[in-house]
C-alpha positions in Angstrom: -30.6 25.4 -18.7 -28.2 22.3 -19.0 -27.2 20.8 -15.4 -23.7 20.9 -14.1 -21.8 17.7 -14.6 -21.3 15.9 -11.6 -17.8 15.8 -10.2 -16.2 12.3 -9.9 -14.4 11.2 -7.1 -11.0 9.5 -7.5 -10.9 5.3 -7.7 -9.0 3.1 -6.5 -8.1 2.5 -10.2 -7.1 6.0 -10.6 -5.0 5.8 -7.6 -3.2 2.7 -8.9 -2.6 5.1 -12.4 -0.8 7.7 -10.3 1.1 4.8 -8.2 2.5 3.5 -11.5 3.4 7.0 -12.2 6.9 7.8 -13.9 7.6 11.1 -11.6 8.1 10.7 -8.0 5.4 13.0 -6.9 2.9 10.6 -8.7 3.4 7.5 -6.4 3.8 9.8 -3.4 0.0 11.0 -4.0 -1.1 7.8 -5.1 0.0 6.6 -1.8 -1.8 9.1 -0.2 -5.1 8.8 -1.7 -5.2 5.0 -1.6 -6.1 5.1 2.2 -9.4 6.4 0.9 -10.1 3.1 -1.0 -8.1 0.3 0.7 -9.0 -1.0 4.2 -6.6 -3.6 5.9 -8.4 -6.6 5.4 -8.5 -5.7 1.7 -5.8 -8.1 0.5 -7.0 -7.8 -3.2 -6.5 -4.3 -3.1 -3.2 -4.3 -1.0 -1.9 -6.7 -3.2 -2.9 -4.3 -6.7 -1.4 -1.2 -4.4 1.9 -3.2 -4.0 2.0 -4.0 -7.4 1.5 -0.9 -8.5 4.2 1.2 -6.8 6.4 -1.5 -6.5 9.6 -2.7 -4.8 12.1 -0.4 -6.2 9.9 2.8 -5.0 9.4 1.8 -1.8 12.9 1.3 -1.4 14.1 4.6 -2.6 11.4 6.2 -0.3 12.5 4.1 2.9 16.3 5.2 1.9 15.4 8.9 1.0 14.0 9.2 4.8 16.7 7.5 6.3 19.1 9.9 4.5 20.5 7.6 2.1 20.6 7.6 -1.6 19.1 10.8 -3.5 19.6 14.3 -1.8 16.5 15.5 -3.2 14.0 16.5 -0.9 16.3 16.1 2.2 14.2 18.4 4.1 11.5 16.3 4.0 13.3 13.3 5.2 11.3 12.5 8.4 7.9 12.6 6.3 9.1 10.2 3.7 10.3 8.0 6.3 6.9 8.1 8.2 5.2 7.4 4.9 7.2 4.4 4.1 6.9 3.0 7.8 3.2 3.4 7.2 3.0 1.5 3.8 5.3 -1.2 5.3 2.8 -1.6 8.1 -0.2 -1.7 5.9 1.4 -4.5 3.8 2.8 -6.3 7.0 -0.6 -6.0 8.0 -1.8 -7.8 5.3 0.4 -10.5 5.3 -0.7 -11.5 9.1 -3.9 -11.5 8.0 -3.5 -13.9 5.3 -1.4 -15.8 7.5 -3.9 -16.1 10.3 -6.5 -17.2 7.7 -4.5 -20.0 6.4 -3.2 -21.2 9.6 -5.8 -20.6 11.9 -9.1 -20.5 10.3 -8.7 -23.0 7.9 -10.7 -25.9 9.2 -8.0 -28.7 9.1 -5.7 -26.2 10.9 -8.7 -25.2 13.4 -9.7 -28.7 14.1 -6.1 -30.1 14.6 -6.2 -32.5 12.1 -3.2 -31.4 10.1 -0.9 -31.8 13.6 -2.2 -35.1 14.1 -1.2 -36.4 10.9 
């Protein structure tokens, strides 16, 4: 008797494929799944997610949540608005981490030698 094949759970690459999807349902599903793979301080993964989903989709998601643009899914406006706020907050947190690392953890900045010159 053959052993049943193991179920593979989705990976970050699978989520990135969804984020690049042509139908809106695909990036939405990708955004919901990607939270299992990206932590707030994983800047490389956050950048990959941003590049995959693209600013255009995020703009449409936010505008739909605000009641602008497409009227498709207008019954879900609040959910779209909340999702876009969460996504933008995650990207903003990543930017803050980069700023902190560059300006406060860098040895030149931490020692004050940059300010003295």
